[in-house]
C-alpha positions as CSV (number, residue, x, y, z in Angstrom):
1,M,94.5,-38.8,-247.3
2,Q,95.3,-35.1,-247.2
3,A,91.9,-34.2,-248.7
4,K,90.4,-35.9,-245.6
5,D,92.5,-33.6,-243.3
6,K,91.7,-30.5,-245.1
7,P,89.1,-28.3,-243.6
8,Q,85.7,-28.1,-245.6
9,S,86.2,-24.3,-245.9
10,N,88.9,-21.8,-245.5
11,T,87.1,-20.3,-242.5
12,K,86.9,-23.5,-240.5
13,I,89.6,-24.4,-238.1
14,N,90.5,-28.0,-237.8
15,A,90.9,-29.7,-234.5
16,L,94.6,-29.9,-234.7
17,D,94.9,-26.2,-235.6
18,K,92.5,-25.5,-232.7
19,K,94.8,-27.3,-230.2
20,Y,97.8,-25.3,-231.5
21,F,95.9,-22.1,-231.2
22,R,94.8,-23.0,-227.5
23,E,98.3,-23.5,-226.4
24,I,99.6,-20.5,-227.9
25,F,96.6,-18.7,-226.4
26,M,97.3,-20.1,-222.9
27,L,100.8,-19.2,-222.9
28,H,99.7,-15.5,-222.9
29,A,96.4,-15.6,-221.3
30,D,95.9,-14.2,-217.5
31,P,95.6,-17.2,-215.4
32,A,92.8,-15.5,-213.3
33,D,90.3,-15.1,-216.3
34,Q,92.0,-17.1,-219.1
35,K,91.7,-14.1,-221.4
36,I,94.0,-11.9,-223.3
37,D,94.4,-8.3,-223.9
38,Y,95.3,-6.4,-227.2
39,E,98.8,-6.1,-226.1
40,K,99.2,-9.9,-225.6
41,L,97.4,-10.5,-228.8
42,K,100.2,-8.6,-230.7
43,E,102.8,-10.8,-228.8
44,I,101.0,-13.7,-230.2
45,F,101.0,-12.3,-233.8
46,V,105.0,-11.7,-233.2
47,M,105.3,-15.5,-232.1
48,V,103.5,-16.7,-235.1
49,D,105.0,-14.4,-237.3
50,F,101.7,-13.0,-238.6
51,K,101.5,-9.3,-239.8
52,P,98.0,-8.1,-240.1
53,N,97.1,-5.7,-242.8
54,D,95.4,-2.3,-241.9
55,K,92.0,-3.6,-242.3
56,Q,92.7,-6.6,-240.1
57,T,94.3,-4.3,-237.5
58,E,91.3,-2.2,-237.3
59,E,88.9,-5.2,-237.1
60,F,91.2,-6.3,-234.4
61,K,91.2,-3.1,-232.5
62,A,87.3,-2.9,-232.7
63,M,87.1,-6.3,-230.8
64,F,89.0,-4.7,-227.9
65,E,86.9,-1.5,-227.8
66,K,83.9,-3.8,-227.1
67,S,86.0,-5.5,-224.2
68,S,89.4,-5.0,-222.8
69,K,90.0,-8.7,-223.0
70,I,89.0,-11.6,-225.2
71,N,88.6,-15.3,-224.4
72,F,89.6,-18.2,-226.5
73,N,86.7,-18.5,-228.7
74,E,87.1,-14.7,-229.7
75,F,90.6,-15.4,-230.2
76,L,89.8,-18.2,-232.8
77,Q,87.5,-15.7,-234.6
78,I,90.6,-13.7,-235.3
79,F,92.3,-16.4,-237.3
80,S,88.9,-17.0,-239.0
81,L,89.2,-13.4,-240.1
82,K,92.6,-13.7,-241.0
83,S,92.0,-16.6,-243.3
84,N,89.3,-14.5,-245.1
85,N,91.5,-11.4,-245.7
């Protein structure tokens, strides 16, 4: 049964993880636009005890250089990057 619940690849986020990530994201998102800024992202990292390495930190900062806030789908991409590094 565990093999069935396991994602097919280490970059794919399963439905349960997605629900968990959405709940965390919405706790920090601006209610007006349902987006977070870099400071909120860092708060989420503290909350989930994730300490990005230097390469990840640079990738995350680059995301926010394009736009000052990110939406939920962009947030999920961060955790796909996390699983690749």
